[in-house]
C-alpha positions in Angstrom: 5.6 -14.9 -1.0 6.0 -13.2 -4.4 6.3 -9.5 -5.0 2.8 -8.3 -5.8 3.3 -7.5 -9.5 4.1 -11.2 -10.2 0.5 -12.2 -9.3 -0.8 -10.0 -12.2 1.4 -11.8 -14.9 -1.1 -14.7 -15.2 -4.0 -12.4 -16.1 -5.3 -13.4 -19.6 -5.0 -10.5 -22.0 -7.9 -10.7 -24.5 -7.0 -7.6 -26.4 -6.3 -7.7 -30.1 -2.5 -7.9 -30.4 -2.5 -5.6 -33.4 -1.7 -2.1 -32.3 -1.3 -3.3 -28.7 0.7 -0.6 -26.8 0.5 -1.3 -23.1 1.3 -4.4 -21.1 -1.7 -5.5 -19.1 0.2 -6.0 -15.8 1.7 -2.5 -16.2 -1.7 -1.0 -16.5 -2.9 -2.8 -13.3 0.3 -1.6 -11.5 -0.2 2.0 -12.5 -3.9 1.8 -11.6 -3.0 0.7 -8.1 -0.5 3.6 -7.8 -3.2 6.0 -8.9 -5.9 4.7 -6.6 -3.5 4.6 -3.6 -2.7 8.3 -4.3 -6.4 9.2 -4.3 -7.3 9.2 -8.0 -10.4 7.0 -8.1 -12.0 7.2 -11.6 -10.4 6.5 -15.0 -10.2 10.2 -16.0 -8.3 11.1 -12.9 -6.3 7.9 -12.9 -5.1 8.7 -16.4 -4.3 12.3 -15.4 -2.2 11.0 -12.5 -0.3 8.6 -14.8 0.4 11.4 -17.2 1.8 13.6 -14.4 4.0 10.7 -13.2 5.0 9.5 -16.7 8.7 10.2 -16.1 8.6 8.1 -12.9 6.7 5.2 -14.5 9.0 5.2 -17.6 12.0 4.4 -15.5 10.5 1.1 -14.1 8.0 0.0 -16.7 8.1 -0.7 -20.5 6.2 2.5 -21.7 7.4 2.8 -25.2 4.1 4.4 -26.1 3.7 6.4 -22.9 1.0 6.0 -20.3 -2.5 4.8 -21.2 -5.4 7.3 -21.7 -8.7 7.2 -19.8 -10.4 5.4 -22.7 -7.7 2.8 -22.8 -8.1 2.2 -19.0 -11.8 1.8 -19.4 -11.5 -0.6 -22.4 -8.9 -2.7 -20.5 -10.9 -3.1 -17.3 -14.0 -3.9 -19.4 -12.1 -6.8 -21.1 -10.4 -8.4 -18.0 -12.5 -11.4 -16.9 -13.5 -10.6 -13.2 -13.4 -14.3 -12.3 -9.7 -14.5 -13.4 -8.8 -11.3 -11.7 -10.4 -12.7 -8.5 -8.4 -15.9 -8.8 -5.2 -13.7 -8.8 -6.6 -11.8 -5.8 -7.4 -15.0 -3.8 -3.9 -16.3 -4.4 -2.3 -13.0 -3.3 -4.5 -12.6 -0.1 -3.9 -16.3 0.8 -0.2 -15.7 0.6 -0.5 -12.5 2.6 -2.5 -14.3 5.4 0.0 -17.2 5.5 2.8 -14.7 6.0 0.9 -12.8 8.7 0.0 -16.0 10.6 3.4 -17.6 10.3 4.8 -18.5 13.7 1.8 -17.0 15.5 -0.6 -18.8 17.7 -3.8 -19.7 15.9 -6.8 -17.6 16.9 -10.4 -17.9 16.1 -11.0 -16.2 12.8 -14.1 -14.1 12.1 -15.3 -13.5 8.5 -18.1 -11.0 8.0 -20.1 -11.1 4.7 -22.2 -8.2 3.6 -23.4 -6.5 0.4 -22.9 -3.0 -0.8 -24.6 -1.0 -3.7 -22.7 1.0 -6.3 -25.5 3.4 -6.9 -23.9 5.7 -9.5 -23.2 2.7 -11.7 -26.9 1.9 -12.2 -28.2 2.1 -15.8 -31.1 4.5 -16.1 -34.2 2.5 -15.3 -32.2 -0.6 -14.5 -31.1 -2.3 -11.3 -28.5 -0.9 -8.9 -25.3 -3.1 -9.1 -24.6 -4.9 -5.9 -21.3 -6.4 -4.7 -21.0 -8.9 -1.8 -17.8 -8.7 0.1 -16.0 -11.0 2.6 -14.1 -9.2 5.3 -11.6 -10.9 7.7 -12.2 -9.0 10.9 -9.1 -10.2 12.7 -6.8 -8.3 10.4 -9.3 -5.8 8.9 -8.7 -7.2 5.3 -11.0 -7.7 2.4 -10.6 -11.3 1.3 -13.2 -11.7 -1.5 -16.0 -10.3 -3.5 -18.8 -11.3 -5.9 -21.2 -9.2 -8.0 -24.8 -10.1 -7.6 -26.2 -10.9 -11.1 -29.0 -8.8 -12.6 -31.3 -11.8 -12.6 -30.3 -13.3 -9.3 -30.0 -12.2 -5.6 -27.7 -12.4 -2.6 -29.3 -15.6 -1.3 -28.0 -17.4 -4.5 -24.6 -15.6 -4.7 -23.5 -15.9 -1.0 -22.9 -19.7 -1.4 -20.7 -19.0 -4.4 -18.6 -16.6 -2.5 -18.3 -19.0 0.5 -17.2 -21.7 -1.8 -14.1 -19.6 -2.8 -13.1 -19.1 0.8 -11.2 -21.3 3.2 -13.6 -21.0 6.2 -12.2 -23.9 8.3 -12.8 -23.0 12.0 -13.9 -19.5 11.1 -17.1 -17.9 12.4 -19.2 -16.6 9.5 -21.5 -13.7 10.2 -24.2 -12.6 7.8 -27.1 -10.3 8.0 -30.7 -11.6 7.8 -30.6 -12.1 4.0 -28.1 -14.9 4.6 -30.2 -16.6 7.3 -31.0 -19.6 5.1 -31.0 -23.3 5.9 -28.8 -24.1 2.9 -26.3 -21.4 3.7 -26.0 -22.6 7.3 -25.5 -26.2 6.0 -22.8 -25.1 3.6 -20.9 -23.2 6.3 -20.9 -26.4 8.5 -20.0 -28.6 5.5 -17.0 -26.3 4.9 -16.0 -26.9 8.5 -16.9 -23.3 9.6 -19.3 -21.9 12.2 -22.1 -19.5 11.9 -23.8 -16.6 13.7 -26.7 -15.5 11.5 -29.1 -12.6 12.1 -32.8 -13.6 12.2 -35.5 -11.3 10.9 -39.0 -11.6 9.6 -37.8 -13.2 6.3 -37.7 -16.4 8.5 -41.1 -15.5 10.1 -41.7 -18.7 12.2 -38.1 -18.8 13.5 -38.1 -15.1 14.3 -41.4 -15.2 16.2 -40.4 -18.3 18.2 -37.1 -16.8 19.3 -38.7 -13.5 20.1 -41.5 -15.1 22.1 -39.0 -17.4 23.9 -36.8 -14.5 25.2 -39.9 -12.5 26.2 -41.0 -15.4 28.3 -37.6 -16.6 29.7 -36.5 -13.1 30.8 -39.5 -13.0 33.1 -40.1 -16.7 34.0 -36.9 -18.6 33.6 -34.0 -16.1 33.7 -31.7 -18.9 35.0 -31.7 -20.4 31.5 -30.2 -17.2 30.1 -26.6 -16.0 30.1 -26.4 -12.2 30.0 -23.9 -9.4 29.4 -24.2 -5.6 29.3 -22.1 -2.8 28.0 -22.3 1.0 28.1 -20.5 3.3 25.6 -20.2 7.1 25.5 -19.1 8.7 22.3 -19.6 12.2 20.8 -22.5 13.0 23.1 -24.2 9.7 22.5 -24.8 7.0 25.1 -25.4 3.5 23.9 -26.4 0.7 26.2 -26.4 -2.9 24.9 -27.6 -6.0 26.6 -26.9 -9.5 25.3 -28.7 -12.8 26.0 -27.9 -16.3 24.9 -29.5 -19.6 25.5 -29.1 -23.2 24.5 -32.8 -24.0 25.4 -33.9 -24.6 21.8 -36.0 -27.8 22.1 -39.2 -25.9 21.4 -38.0 -24.5 18.0 -40.1 -25.7 15.1 -37.9 -27.5 12.5 -34.7 -26.9 14.4 -33.2 -30.0 12.9 -33.3 -28.3 9.5 -30.8 -25.7 10.7 -27.6 -27.8 10.7 -25.8 -28.0 14.0 -28.0 -25.3 15.6 -26.9 -25.0 19.2 -27.9 -21.6 20.6 -30.1 -18.5 20.1 -29.2 -15.0 21.0 -30.8 -11.6 21.5 -29.3 -8.1 21.5 -31.1 -5.0 22.8 -29.6 -1.6 22.0 -30.7 1.7 23.6 -29.2 4.9 22.2 -29.6 8.3 23.9 -28.6 11.6 22.2 -29.8 15.1 22.5 -32.6 13.9 24.8 -33.9 11.5 22.3 -33.9 7.7 22.8 -34.1 4.9 20.2 -34.4 1.2 20.7 -33.4 -1.8 18.5 -33.7 -5.5 19.1 -32.0 -8.2 17.1 -32.0 -12.0 17.2 -29.4 -14.6 16.1 -28.9 -18.3 15.6 -25.5 -19.9 16.3 -24.0 -23.3 15.9 -21.8 -23.0 19.0 -22.3 -22.8 22.7 -20.7 -19.7 24.2 -21.2 -17.0 26.7 -23.1 -13.8 26.0 -19.9 -11.8 26.2 -18.3 -14.0 23.5 -21.4 -13.5 21.4 -21.2 -9.8 21.9 -17.7 -9.7 20.4 -18.9 -11.6 17.3 -22.0 -9.4 16.8 -20.1 -6.2 17.3 -17.3 -7.5 15.1 -19.6 -8.0 12.2 -20.3 -4.3 11.8 -16.6 -3.6 11.0 -17.4 -4.5 7.4 -19.8 -1.6 7.3 -17.8 0.9 9.5 -14.4 0.1 8.1 -14.4 -1.5 4.6 -17.6 -0.1 3.1 -17.1 3.3 4.7 -13.6 3.6 3.3 -14.7 2.4 -0.1 -17.4 5.0 -0.3 -15.9 8.0 1.5 -12.2 7.7 0.5 -12.2 5.7 -2.7 -15.6 7.2 -3.8 -16.9 3.8 -4.9 -20.6 4.7 -4.6 -20.0 7.7 -6.9 -18.3 5.6 -9.6 -20.4 6.1 -12.8 -18.7 3.3 -14.8 -21.6 1.2 -16.1 -19.7 -1.5 -18.0 -20.2 -4.5 -15.8 -16.8 -6.0 -16.0 -15.0 -2.7 -15.6 -17.1 -1.9 -12.6 -16.3 -5.2 -10.9 -12.6 -5.0 -11.8 -12.2 -1.4 -10.5 -14.0 -2.5 -7.3 -11.4 -5.1 -6.9 -8.6 -2.6 -7.5 -10.0 -0.5 -4.7 -10.0 -3.5 -2.3 -6.4 -4.3 -3.2 -5.5 -0.7 -2.4 -7.5 -0.9 0.8 -5.6 -4.0 1.9 -2.3 -2.4 1.0 -3.0 0.6 3.1 -4.0 -1.7 6.0 -0.9 -3.7 5.6 1.5 -0.7 5.4 3.0 -0.5 8.8 4.8 2.7 8.2 1.6 4.5 9.3 0.1 4.3 12.8 -3.7 4.5 12.2 -4.1 5.3 16.0 -2.2 8.6 15.6 -4.9 10.2 13.3 -3.2 8.9 10.2 -6.3 9.0 8.0 -6.6 7.4 4.6 -6.6 10.8 3.0 -3.3 11.7 4.7 -1.9 8.4 3.6 -2.8 9.1 0.0 -1.2 12.5 0.2 2.0 10.9 1.5 1.9 8.2 -1.2 1.7 11.0 -3.8 4.7 12.8 -2.3 6.6 9.5 -1.8 5.9 7.2 -4.6 8.7 5.0 -3.4 6.3 3.9 -0.6 4.0 2.5 -3.2 6.9 1.0 -5.1 7.9 -1.0 -2.0 4.4 -2.3 -1.5 4.1 -3.5 -5.1 7.7 -4.4 -6.2 9.2 -5.7 -3.0 8.0 -8.7 -1.0 5.2 -7.5 1.2 6.5 -9.8 4.0 9.0 -7.0 4.7 6.2 -4.5 5.4 3.9 -6.7 7.5 
């Protein structure tokens, strides 16, 4: 695969060439440096670039010095997000091809979920929302799409799916994605689905709920079950999973393409003498054991606990006040590129308390680490 900077060279630069002072690819490269080092808004990114100007001047064409915060904001407001995403898709596809080369093919799990960027909301306007696709097997962000002001996730999820190769992948989506057309599209694209069912599909939800209430008491032999108990930080969580292929009774089941099984998950949490309960239901297009279903269901929440948590806590995405729509989307993609680079950087053992904050501190002290990620073929670091 190519060194990372090469992927940015195809970005269309729509700036007026008169008075143009900074190469577009160079701005993207320096922005990745800044975000990796923990500088997450345009003011701080520009400050970092100024501090490191002698370093950048040695490797980039900076005849006019580093860009200002205003220049960064203008540039990211001009880049077409769709074109930037095309570059990202090509890069991440090449990364995955490199990772999977000479390895046995394993079942892939893609979780899809939305996240708000609250600080970017215009006063009195809607809160910007970005849908992300997360490849659980490798912990990588593999796509994103902003929900338009006059649309919703139900209409945008199919557009994101269309951009992804989901062949033989299990797609998990929360209840907003439990739609007949989305299930059909996943199957048509040769994928598989595990969709959460809530009251937005009222008839389906009630029939699945009533079935499990009956079967647990009267026909337990039709259910496959699995239980887990976890103890963490003074909290005890018990989970029980049920799955069944007894779906003949479901009203309109033929409208859910390839529907094969239904599932139930019951969670009981105990902490400080208090107990809470949660019950969730699912539809799946494959027959499997309850243990296999448990791995899929638990795997879905990695998009919240890993990707979204890091974006908000480390990269401060939810606090980003940039309100220009294109700039907000493009900087969100920069953060995801940086998230992926940190996940791919094998110099750091995440199991040995190497937090993202510590990684950023090391990048700041050792800019050559970032240089290797961007200017050398990433295959050497995977």
